[in-house]
C-alpha positions in Angstrom: 23.7 -16.8 17.2 21.7 -13.5 17.5 21.5 -10.2 19.3 19.3 -7.2 19.6 20.6 -5.7 16.4 19.1 -8.5 14.3 22.6 -9.8 13.4 23.0 -13.5 12.6 26.1 -15.6 11.9 25.8 -17.6 8.7 28.3 -20.2 7.5 30.5 -18.3 5.1 30.2 -20.8 2.3 26.4 -20.6 2.3 26.8 -16.9 1.5 29.7 -17.1 -0.9 28.3 -20.1 -2.8 24.5 -19.9 -2.3 22.7 -23.3 -2.4 19.4 -21.5 -3.0 17.6 -20.4 -6.2 15.9 -17.0 -6.3 12.7 -18.3 -7.9 10.8 -21.6 -8.0 10.3 -23.0 -11.4 8.1 -26.1 -11.2 9.0 -29.2 -9.1 11.8 -30.6 -11.3 15.0 -31.7 -9.6 17.4 -28.8 -8.8 21.1 -28.8 -9.6 23.3 -25.8 -8.9 27.0 -25.8 -9.8 29.5 -23.2 -8.5 32.8 -23.4 -10.4 35.9 -22.7 -8.4 39.6 -22.5 -9.5 41.7 -25.6 -10.4 38.6 -27.3 -11.7 37.1 -27.6 -8.2 33.4 -27.2 -8.0 30.5 -27.2 -5.5 27.4 -29.2 -6.6 24.1 -28.6 -4.9 21.2 -31.0 -5.6 17.6 -31.4 -4.3 14.5 -33.2 -5.6 12.8 -29.9 -6.1 13.9 -26.2 -6.0 15.0 -24.8 -2.7 14.6 -21.0 -2.8 16.1 -18.0 -1.2 12.7 -17.5 0.5 13.2 -20.9 2.0 16.7 -19.8 3.3 15.1 -16.8 4.9 12.9 -19.1 6.9 15.9 -21.2 8.0 17.9 -18.1 9.1 14.9 -16.7 10.9 14.3 -20.0 12.7 17.8 -20.0 14.0 17.7 -16.3 15.0 14.4 -16.7 16.9 15.5 -19.9 18.7 14.7 -19.8 22.5 16.3 -23.1 23.4 19.3 -24.9 21.9 20.0 -28.5 22.9 23.4 -29.9 22.2 23.5 -33.7 21.5 26.2 -36.1 20.6 25.9 -35.7 16.8 23.2 -33.1 16.4 22.0 -29.7 17.7 18.3 -28.9 18.2 16.8 -25.4 17.8 13.4 -24.8 19.4 11.3 -21.7 18.9 7.7 -20.5 18.7 6.7 -20.2 15.1 4.9 -16.9 15.9 8.3 -15.3 16.3 9.1 -16.2 12.7 5.7 -14.7 11.6 6.7 -11.3 13.0 10.2 -11.3 11.6 9.4 -12.5 8.1 5.8 -11.1 7.7 4.7 -14.6 6.8 1.8 -16.0 8.9 1.5 -19.2 6.9 2.7 -22.0 9.2 2.4 -24.6 6.5 4.7 -22.6 4.1 7.3 -22.1 6.8 7.4 -25.7 7.7 7.4 -26.9 4.1 10.3 -24.4 3.3 12.4 -26.0 6.1 11.4 -29.5 5.0 12.7 -28.7 1.5 16.0 -27.7 3.0 16.3 -31.1 4.7 16.4 -32.7 1.2 19.2 -30.4 0.0 22.7 -32.0 -0.5 25.9 -30.0 -0.9 29.0 -31.7 -2.3 32.3 -29.9 -1.8 35.4 -31.2 -3.8 38.6 -30.1 -2.2 42.1 -29.7 -3.7 42.9 -33.3 -3.1 39.7 -34.4 -5.0 38.2 -35.5 -1.7 34.4 -35.2 -1.7 32.7 -33.8 1.3 28.9 -34.2 1.6 27.2 -31.5 3.6 23.6 -31.2 4.9 22.1 -28.1 6.6 19.1 -29.6 8.3 18.4 -33.2 9.3 14.8 -33.0 10.6 12.0 -30.5 11.2 9.1 -31.1 13.7 6.2 -28.8 14.3 3.3 -29.0 16.8 0.3 -27.0 15.6 -1.3 -27.2 19.0 1.6 -25.4 20.8 3.2 -23.6 17.9 6.5 -25.1 18.8 9.0 -25.6 15.9 12.0 -27.8 16.4 14.9 -28.1 13.9 17.6 -30.7 14.1 20.9 -29.7 12.6 24.1 -31.8 12.2 26.6 -30.8 14.8 29.3 -30.0 12.3 26.9 -27.7 10.5 26.1 -25.9 13.8 29.9 -25.3 14.4 30.3 -24.1 10.8 27.5 -21.5 11.5 29.2 -20.5 14.7 32.9 -20.7 14.0 33.3 -20.3 10.2 30.7 -17.6 9.7 30.0 -14.1 8.6 27.5 -11.8 10.1 24.5 -10.6 8.1 21.8 -8.1 9.2 18.8 -10.3 9.1 16.2 -7.6 8.6 18.2 -6.1 5.7 18.4 -9.6 4.2 14.7 -10.3 4.6 13.7 -7.0 3.0 15.6 -7.6 -0.2 14.2 -9.4 -3.2 15.5 -12.9 -4.0 18.3 -12.1 -6.4 19.6 -9.3 -4.3 19.7 -11.6 -1.2 22.2 -13.9 -2.9 24.3 -10.9 -4.1 24.3 -9.4 -0.6 25.7 -12.6 0.9 28.3 -12.9 -1.9 29.6 -9.4 -1.6 30.1 -9.5 2.2 31.9 -12.8 1.8 34.5 -11.3 -0.7 37.1 -8.6 -0.2 37.2 -7.8 -3.9 35.5 -4.9 -5.6 35.7 -5.9 -9.3 33.9 -9.1 -10.5 33.2 -10.7 -13.8 29.5 -10.2 -14.7 29.1 -13.9 -15.5 30.6 -14.8 -12.1 28.0 -12.7 -10.3 25.2 -14.2 -12.3 26.4 -17.7 -11.3 27.0 -16.9 -7.6 23.6 -15.2 -7.4 22.0 -18.3 -9.1 20.3 -16.0 -11.6 18.5 -17.6 -14.5 16.3 -16.0 -17.2 12.8 -15.4 -16.2 9.9 -14.3 -18.4 11.1 -11.7 -20.9 14.1 -10.6 -18.8 17.6 -11.9 -19.5 20.1 -12.6 -16.8 21.9 -9.2 -17.3 18.7 -7.3 -16.8 17.9 -9.2 -13.6 21.5 -8.8 -12.3 21.4 -5.0 -12.9 18.0 -4.8 -11.2 19.4 -6.6 -8.1 22.4 -4.3 -8.1 20.2 -1.2 -8.2 18.2 -2.7 -5.2 21.4 -3.1 -3.2 22.4 0.4 -3.9 19.0 1.8 -3.0 19.1 -0.1 0.3 22.6 1.1 1.1 24.2 -2.4 0.9 26.6 -1.1 -1.7 27.6 2.5 -2.5 27.6 2.2 -6.3 28.2 -0.1 -9.2 29.7 0.4 -12.7 29.6 -1.9 -15.7 32.8 -2.0 -17.8 34.1 -4.0 -20.7 37.6 -5.4 -21.3 38.6 -7.8 -24.1 35.0 -8.7 -24.7 34.4 -9.5 -21.0 31.9 -7.5 -18.9 32.9 -6.6 -15.4 31.0 -5.0 -12.4 32.9 -2.6 -10.3 31.4 -2.3 -6.8 31.7 0.6 -4.4 31.4 -1.2 -1.1 30.0 0.0 2.2 31.9 -1.4 5.1 29.9 -4.0 7.0 30.8 -4.8 10.6 
């Protein structure tokens, strides 16, 4: 799942339809809905917000894994938490573990074209031994194969260095071949909500500027047609 270039394979749908909010707003239950065509939708729920920062800890844990044990129904990833410290610049063991534990409570429901409901979990269980610094993550086997076989590659260091809203946009852009997107669609896919005095359009533009400044995209242009705002993206090819 990783190599010396800090590349990591992430299940495509987790990038295209992020189940993570950019910011934590209290401890109220979280619901995210991604609307697809033909009235199909993806619904993500959790008893409290699961953030993009939490996702960063998940991806880093998988990237840093030293030992992978393949069981009948699950796959275990084992690593030293100190490796995650170095990658994420986060030395707080408690926060890293609690971030992963929040993800265990996250439920993703996919509704397919035949109205069949598929319930999806990313992590089953997290165990941490403070004495040894060993972190163990148990993942459902179908999730593991989704990460491995139905995945896109992200540059993990690029991802970690972005701010939360830009992280979700980065994943969305590399999971789509298009270059012109409705503004409201990008706001939904990036899970952007109004914060403080800023409205969602301001936050989206700030995230796009960050992607441009970090050479994730070449450029962006906001246009209007029939009362609808669109974002035209000049993409950089990602291997």
